[in-house]
N, C-alpha and C positions, 0 to 999 in steps of 0.2 A: 428459525428459518427465518432467509430474507433474500429478496433476488437481488440475482448480478447482474442479468441482463434484462434488456427490454424485447428480447426475443427469443424462440429455439431455433434448435440446428438440426438442419435433414442433410446427412451427407450423399455427397451426389460421387465422389472419387477419389480414392487417393491415388498419387503417382510418386512412386519410390523410387530415386536415383542412387549414385554411389553415394555421395556426401549430403544429401540433404531429399527432403519431401516436401511437397506441394499436396497440399489438400482443398478441396472446390465443393463447395454447401451451401444450400438453399438457407439465408437466414430472415425467419417468416414473425412479421412483428404481432401483436396483440390486434391491430388491424388489419391482419391477411394480408400485410404487402409484404413479397417477395422480392429479396435481395440477394442476388448470385456474387458469392465475393470467394476467391481463392486468397489461402494463407499459406506460405511459407513457414516451417516450424521455427524458423528464425524470428517468427514475428510474435511469439509467444513467450520471448525474452523477458520483455517487462511491458509494462500499461501503456505506455506513449506508443511504442509501436505495435500493442495489438489497437489501440483506438485508431490510430491512424489507417489503418486496414478498414476499420466501420466504417470512419467519416470519408473515404474512398469517392463514390459517390451520393451519399446520401447523408443528413444529419440525423436521420430516424433511428440509427440503431445506437443503442449507446450502452455501455457496460461500465457498474457502479461499484465493483468487489475492488477488492485490495489484492498485495502482488501473491498473497498464499494462496487466496480464490482462483485465481488466474492458472496456479499449480494445479489444485484442483480442477480447473476446467478444463485442461488441457490433459489432465487424465483421464477423465470423461468424455471428452473427444475421442481420443484414443481406443476405448473401447467401442465406440460405435460402429455400423455395419456397412465396412464402406467395398467400395467396388476398388480393386486394388488394382495397379496398372504398373509397369516400368517408365522408368523416366530417362531420355535424355537432353543434352542440351542441345545439339547442333541438329538442324533438321537436313536430312539425309537418308542415305541406306546404310542400311545396319544389317548384319548376320542376328536372326534371331528363330528360336525355336526353329532349327536346323535349314531355316531356307531365308533370302535375300526379302525386307520389308523396307519401306520407304516410310521414312517419318516424316510427321509434323504438328504442330499444333492441333491441327483440327483433326487427325488420327492415323492410321496407320493401314497403307494394303500391302498386298503382296502381286507377285503376277498375275495377270489376268484381273487385276482390279478388284481381287478378293478382299474386305475388311477383317484386318486383325484387330481386336479388339483391346488387345493386353498392353501396349506400348504407346504412347505418346511424347511430343515434346513439349518441357517446360514451357509455360510461357513467359518465365523470368527470364529466359534465354533468347528470346522474339525478336531477332533483328532484319536480320533477309529473310525477304518472305517471297512466294511465287502462287501464283494461282494455275499450279499446271496441271492439277487435278481437274479442272472444271471442263479440259479438253476432250476428245476422245480420241481413241490413236487411229492415225492412219489408215485408209483401205488401200488396196495397191494400185487405183486408179490415182486417188490422189498421192501420192508417191510420184509413181511417172510422170503426172504432171510438175511436181515440186523439184524433182531431180534436176531438170535440165534447167531449172531458173539459180537453183543452189549455187551451181561450179560456172555461170554464164555473166552472174553481175557486174565482172571485175575481171583483173587477168588470174588466168589459172592456178597462178604462186598463191595469189592471195585467197581466192576462192577454194581451193584446197587446203588449203591452211586452214581456214577458220572452219570450214566443216570438221577437219578432221582434230581440231581441238578441242570445239563445243562439242562431240560425240566422245573426245576421251574423258570430261568431266562426270559423264555422266556413270562413267566405270574408276574414276578416281577412287572412290574408299574403297577400291577392292584390291585394283592398284597398293594402297597405301598398307595397307593389309599385308603385302609380300617384299613392305621395308622399299617400295617406289616413289620417286619425288616426281610430282608432277611440275611442267612449266608455267611459267606466267605467261601471259598473249600481249605484246605490246605492239599499238595500233600509232604509227607514226607518219606524220605530212604534213603537208603547207594547209592551209587553212583552204578550205573548198575542195579538197583531196579526196573526200568521201569516206573517211576515216568514222567520224563520227556518225554519219550517216549505216554507216557498216554495222557499230555498236548497237545504234537504236531500233533501226529497221528489221535485222535481219537476228544479229546475237541474240536482243535482250527478248524478242518473240517467241524465240524457241525456250527461254528459261519461265518467260511466262512471268518476268518481271520487269520494274520500269525504275526503281533506284539506283541513281548515280549521284557517288561522291564529286564535289571537285575538289582534284588533289592539293590545292591552294587551303583547304577548308579542314583536313582532317590532323587529328592529332595523333600521337600514340596510343591513347585507350580506346578512342572510337575503332581505329584501325583494327586493334586484338578483340573489341567486343563482336566487333560484326565479324570478323574471320571467324571466330570461335562459334558462329551460331549457323553454321551450312558446312557439309560437307561435300557438296554436289554444287548448288548453285552459286553462280562467281560471284566475287566481291568486284564494284566496277567502280572505276575513279578515271574522270575526265580532265582537260585542260591542264594535263601535265607538261610544266614548263621549269624545267629546273634551274636555269636563268633567272626566275623570277619566282621562286620560291624562297624563304627566307633558309638560313641556313640549318636551324635546329629542326624546321620544320621537314625539311628534305632530308634529314638526318633519320627521324623518326619514320619518313615513308620508308629509306631504303634500307634501315636495317629490320623493319617490318616483310620488305622484300625478301631478305636472307634467311630470315627466319622461316617465314612461311614457308619456302622453298625445300628449306635443309628438317624441316619436322619439329624446331624448335618451340617452347613455348613461350608463350608471354608472360611475362611478371608486372602485376603494378604493386605499389605498397598504399595502403592504407594510412588515415591516421594514429588509428592506436598499434603502429608498428608491425601488422601484421601483413602479409602479401597475399596476393590472390594469381595464381595463374590462370593462362586462357590456349588454349590447345589450339592453332590456327590451322585450320581446315579446309577454310574455303578458298578454289581457284581464284586467280586473279587475273583481271583485266585490265590495263593503264594505257589512256586513248591520248595523245597530245601531238602537239607540233616538234619536239624534239622527243632523240632518246635520252635513256639515263647513262649520264658521264662517266659512269662507272662500268668497266669492262664485266666483271665480279656478277652486277646486276642481268647485264645484257645475256650473258652463257647461262643463265637462270631461264632465258625466259625464250619463246617465239616471238620472232621481230620480222614483222610488215611494213613496209616502206610504200605507203598512198601517195599518187601524183593525180594530179590536174589529165595529163593525158593518158591515163586510165581510161577514163571515165567518156571519151572521145566516140569509140566506136558505139553506134548507135544500138550496137545488138545488145551491148553494157546496158544500157539505160533502159532500155525496154525490158529485159530480163528484172533488173530491180523496181523499177514500176510498177511490173506484174508482182513483186514479191509483197511489196508496201503494200499493194491492192488485196492479197490473200494473208494477212497478217496472222488470220484462224490457223490456213493448213501450215504456216512455222510452229504455232501453239501446239497443233497438231505431231508436227514432226519429234518437237521435246518429249508429248507425253510418250508416243509411240517408244523415242527411243529410252525412256526411262520405262516403260514395260519389258522390252528387250533385256535391258540393265540386270533387273531384277530376276531374269530366267541364266545369267550370268553367273560362274562361280569363279569365286578367287582363282582356283587355279586353270580355268581358261583364259581369264583376262591374262593371269601371268604367261601362259602359252604365247598369247598374240605378243606378249610385249618381247618375250624370248626368241621369234620368229621375226621381229622384224631387225633385230641385228645381224641377221644373216643377210637383209639386203641393202642395210647402207652404210656406206663408205668406212672403211677403217681410218681414216685419215682427219675423221674428225676427231677432238679431245672424248672423253670417255660420259662429260657431261651432256654434250651436243646431242651424241647417239642416244642418251637417257631420255631426251627430251623429244627427239626425232621418234624413237619407237611407242613413246606413250602416245604420241597422234596416232601412229601407224595402227595402234591398238584400238582408237577412235573409229579408223574408218573398217578395222575387222568388226567396231559391233556396229556401224552403216551397213554393212555387209550381211551381218547376222539377221538385219531386220528387214534386207532384199530377199534373204532364205525362207524367213518366217511369213513375210506374205506372197511365197512361192512366185517369186519373179529375180529375173538374173540383175546383175550390176549394170550391164550392158543396156539389159532395158530401161533401167532408171537414169545412169548419169551418162553425158556425151564425152565424158572423159573413161580410160579404163584403168582401172585400180594399180596396175604398174603404172603407169603414167604418171601417177597421182602421188604414188611413194616419190618418185621423182622429183616431181614438180615439191614436194616437201623440201628434199634436200637441196635442189637449188633455191628453193628461198631461204633456205638458212644459209648458204654460201655466199648469197649477192646480197642481203639484208644485214644479217648477224657479222658476218665474217668477213664481209669487203671484199668479196671475192676469194680469199684464201681457206686454208682449211683452219685456220686459229684466229682464235682473238688476239689484238694487239696486247703484249705485257705492255707494262708500266716502263718499263725501259725504252721500246721499242717508240711508243707515243713520245716518250722523252727525246731522241734520240733526233724523231721526223720534224719535231716544232722547232730543235738544234741547226737544222738542216733551214728551215727559212729566217734564220737571226742573221744572216747575210756573216757569217765566221770569216775573221779574215786568214788565209792562206800562208803555210808558214810561221805565224805567228800563235793564232788559237789551234789549228790543227796543220798535220805534215802527211804525204803521202811517202808509204816504204815498199821497199819489195816491189819496183815496178808498178807502183800504183796497187798493187793487191791489198793493201794494210794502210787503213788510216788510224792515225796519233792525233787524241782529243785530248787538251791540257785542261781536265774537268775540276781544276781547283781553280783557275781564272774562270771559265765559261760557266760554272753552276749555276754561280751567285745571277751574274747578269741576265742565266735561264728563267729562274725563280721573275728577276725583275721584269722581263719580256712579259711573262705569262699577266702577272698587273697589270700593266702598261694596254696590254692587248685584251685585256678581258678573255684570256683564253681560261674556260673551264676545264675538271677534269681533276683527278688525279695530282698530285705533286706530294715525293718522295722527300726528307729530308737528304741531305747531302751524303750523312753515313749511312743511310738505306739505300739509297742509290747506288754506291757504290758496292755494298756489301750485294744487291741484285746483280747488278753488271757481273760482277767475279763469276757469279754462279751461270749467266747466260750463256748461246753460245757465239757473244760478239767475242768472246775471250779468249 
């Protein structure tokens, strides 16, 4: 007999997830010093990994055994009396035990704030964080006070869209279960137009979080890891300027935006030739002076264009100052939305989504209809909060719900679709740029059928078009000549 450690193990809890297990234990030394440590099952793969855990916060813990002793220790630990819990990777809302629960690394609750003991988020996957549970839900009187400010700090097109999208995040997990894709939120505008203030002073307090990444600093790995850590609290990026981000980083960001919307998994390779997959769950907010130059990215988003002129009305500034002074009310608003979301079933959220389709113009593309319907579902969640507090929508908000739906559609048409009902295709964008190239009549193009038909010599013009883009630093997508002709032949222009 010989000692292999200088501590004894007192189990605290064992968290079992789909593909790994996390154990938390108090390690008690011969001097009665207590160190709480968290182990993953993979930490017992070899002595070095095990010792790295022991040395995480102290040098008082020691292991003196062999690899075989470590296997025996692992078997001994597995037979101890553990409090067993279910583990999840992402912070957020889950169906558990026949009801909806909110899960974080600090524990879990159900509707009404009742604690749920047997499910928790694994510490290993903690990245996006929130303090939303420290706030108390709003009272009826507080909601009435807050409601007017929420829709009055900027133009209604923007305030309604922001509130609808933010509220929609709280039922994003419900919508995902029905296979519904949730849009990103793009805040675009000149410097000093209020986009960053809206992000930092209005949106962040609702989610009780503060972590914002600069879009110029993200990598494919940090994007995937952070996105997989929450299905409710958004992933936040500021300072988005495509013209100033290097191409590799920009492509990684665009790929992430596409994959996160479409529900694809992120994949990252390891040095040992294995691969790690990340489920991209978090809603995404991107703020910057420029919007993405790919139509496919913009179409997956709710885009809002901020301007300094929108801040000129004194009523807007006063409402904004009041919101800033009452950040605790915004935190309580988020806590209230969370509590109501826990009372909503997947079927009810899907019903709100389907109801929206009858309210939205059928001229919009299907992806735009989907995005607007998700925001409509967010407004329905806010309406359910009003009903829960025994107050009507009209008593809380200065804009009625029907007008809010119209503002949502007007915002998409004005900012995202440039006044039309569809995003411009690459072919249309190419022809618009060619119209600025001062092409020579009867040489580069000709008119036919009394001016109703135009013919362009693309075999001569297209190479000059690509040079024109380079010379004048025109960003955006540019197709190879053969691909352009192929798409042109399938368009409405021929």
